Each structure stands twice: as structure tokens, then as C-alpha cells.
SESELUM-780383 format. One record per residue (C-alpha): x, y, z; residue in three letters. Coordinates in steps of 0.1 Angstrom, whole numbers, plus 5000, padded with zeros to 4 digits. Example, Ala and Ser with C-alpha at 12.3 -4.5 7.8 and 13.67 -1.06 7.14 Angstrom:
BEGIN
512349555078Ala/513749895071Ser/
//
This chain:
BEGIN
716366424461Met/716066124489Gly/712166114487Leu/711766044448Pro/714665784448Leu/712865634476Trp/709565614461Gly/710965444428Ala/713065194450Cys/709665094465Val/707965064432Lys/710864904415Ser/711064684445Ser/707364594441Gly/707464504407Val/710764284415Leu/709464104441Leu/706164004419Ala/708563924394Leu/710363694421Leu/707063544426Ala/706163474395Leu/709363284387Gln/709263064419Ser/705962964410Phe/707262904373Cys/710162684388Ala/707562524412Leu/705562404383Phe/708362314362Phe/709962104394Leu/706361944404Phe/705761834365Glu/709061664370Ile/708461514402Leu/704861414395Ala/705861224365Ser/708761044381Ile/706860904411Leu/703560864394Gly/701661094419Ile/699061244392Arg/696361024382Ser/694661234356Val/697061394332Pro/696061774329Ile/694661844297Pro/697561944268Trp/695962254262His/696062334297Val/699562254300Arg/701162434270Glu/699662744283Leu/700962694314Leu/704062624300Glu/704362914279Ile/703463114309Gly/706162984328Ala/708762994303Ala/707763374294Leu/707863494334Gly/711363314334Leu/712363514305Leu/711063834316Leu/713163754348Gly/716263744332Ala/715364034311Ile/714564274344Leu/717664114358Gly/719764234329Ala/717864574333Val/718664564370Ala/722164494365Leu/722664784339Arg/721565014363Gln/723364904389Ala/726464944368Phe/725565314357Arg/725065414392Ala/728565274404Arg/729765464376Ala/728065814387Arg/729165684422Ala/732865724410Glu/732565994389Ala/731066184422Asn/733766054442Leu/736566154416Ala/734866524417Gln/735166514454Val/738766374455Gln/739966644431Lys/737966904452Ala/739466794482Phe/742966794470Arg/742767154453Glu/741467254488His/744367104507Ile/747067254479Asp/745567614485Ala/745667604518Ser/749467484518Phe/749567764493Ala/748068004514His/750167914546Trp/753767904523Glu/754767574530Leu/757967464513Thr/757667164490Pro/759266914521Ala/756367044543Glu/753867004517Arg/754866644518Asp/755066584556Val/751866824562Ala/750166554534Leu/751266244551Phe/750366404587Ser/746666454574Ile/746766074558Lys/747565984594Gly/750865844591Leu/753365834621Ser/756366024625Ile/758265764621Gln/756265664589Glu/756765984573Ile/760566014582Ala/760665654568Gly/759365734536Leu/761266054536Arg/764565914543Glu/764866164568Thr/765666174607Ser/762466204629Glu/763866494646Gly/763666694610Thr/760066574604Val/759166664640Lys/760467044631Ala/759067054599Gln/755866934615Cys/755967224642Asn/756867434611Ala/753467364595Ile/751467414627Tyr/752967754634Arg/752267854595Lys/748867684596Ala/748067854631Gly/747467534648Val/748667334677Ser/749167024665Gly/748266744642Arg/744466664655Ala/743967044651Gln/745267064614Leu/743266734607Met/740466934616Ser/740567204597Leu/740066994566Phe/737566814580Leu/735667104592Asp/735767234555Asp/734866914545Leu/731366884567Leu/730367254566Ala/727267334558Glu/726567544527Glu/725067894537Ala/
//
């Protein structure tokens, strides 16, 4: 997937660079024309038909830039929406995996809360504050969670889920 996407990015960036160069030329043309007339730099005027062709080309270049900018913006919004949808799927699958693990370990509802807060990285004090219980109760629940999960502490508990998340497909 990465290589075809890279090729498309290189091609589109080449087109965008060419368009940027064209737009820069157009902007410089209009700017030079205004400054030349204000400062009286040009002694021989450009023939009207050449000037009109240059102005039409410059205006078309700017219009094309606006159109392609809108297309690029639309593509960026679509890519963002796809990324957000993919993230939502991953979050849902990860939450289902956590819930399945908690069910397999037969955690109580209180232990599930404590385990989830622990996985999120909250301290014993923070968990006790959120659950409105004592730190001793949270420590006892953590010990029960570790025993049921077959781990020795928070780091191993977190690594169970991290290992599953990062595991290669067989």
C-alpha cells in the first residue's frame, strides 16, 4: 500500500509544484505590470494582443490554482474522515479486547473500573479519588486484578494489552 501511495504523492506534488510556479509567474506578471506603469519603467509598451494573451493566461493559471486547491482540500477532508473512521474501528476493537480479557479474568465491576483506570495510567491516588474509595481499597483491587490476570504488577498488565496491540499477524 505504501509504494503506490508514495508514487501518487510524488506525481501530485510535481503537478502542484508546476502549478505553484505558474501561479507565481502570474502574480509576478501582474505585479510587474502595475509597478512598471507606476514607476514608468517600460519605455516601449507591450502590444495589446500580447498583453491580453498574457493576462488571460495569468488569470487562467490563477483560476486553475484555485480549482486544484479546492480539490486538494476536498481530498484532505476525505483522508481525514477515513483516518478518523479507522481510528474509531481500532478503538472499538481495542475496547472489545479489553472487555473480553476482563470477562475471561472474571473481574468484578469495581475491579474492571480500577483495571481500566490503571491501563489508562492513573495513579492509585487518582483512581481512589475518582472512585471515592480509599487508596487501600484500590491497592487491594489492583492486587486482585494482577492475580486474576496472572501478572505481577501494572507494567505487566499494560504489556499484556500492548503486546496484543503490536502483535504481528501470523
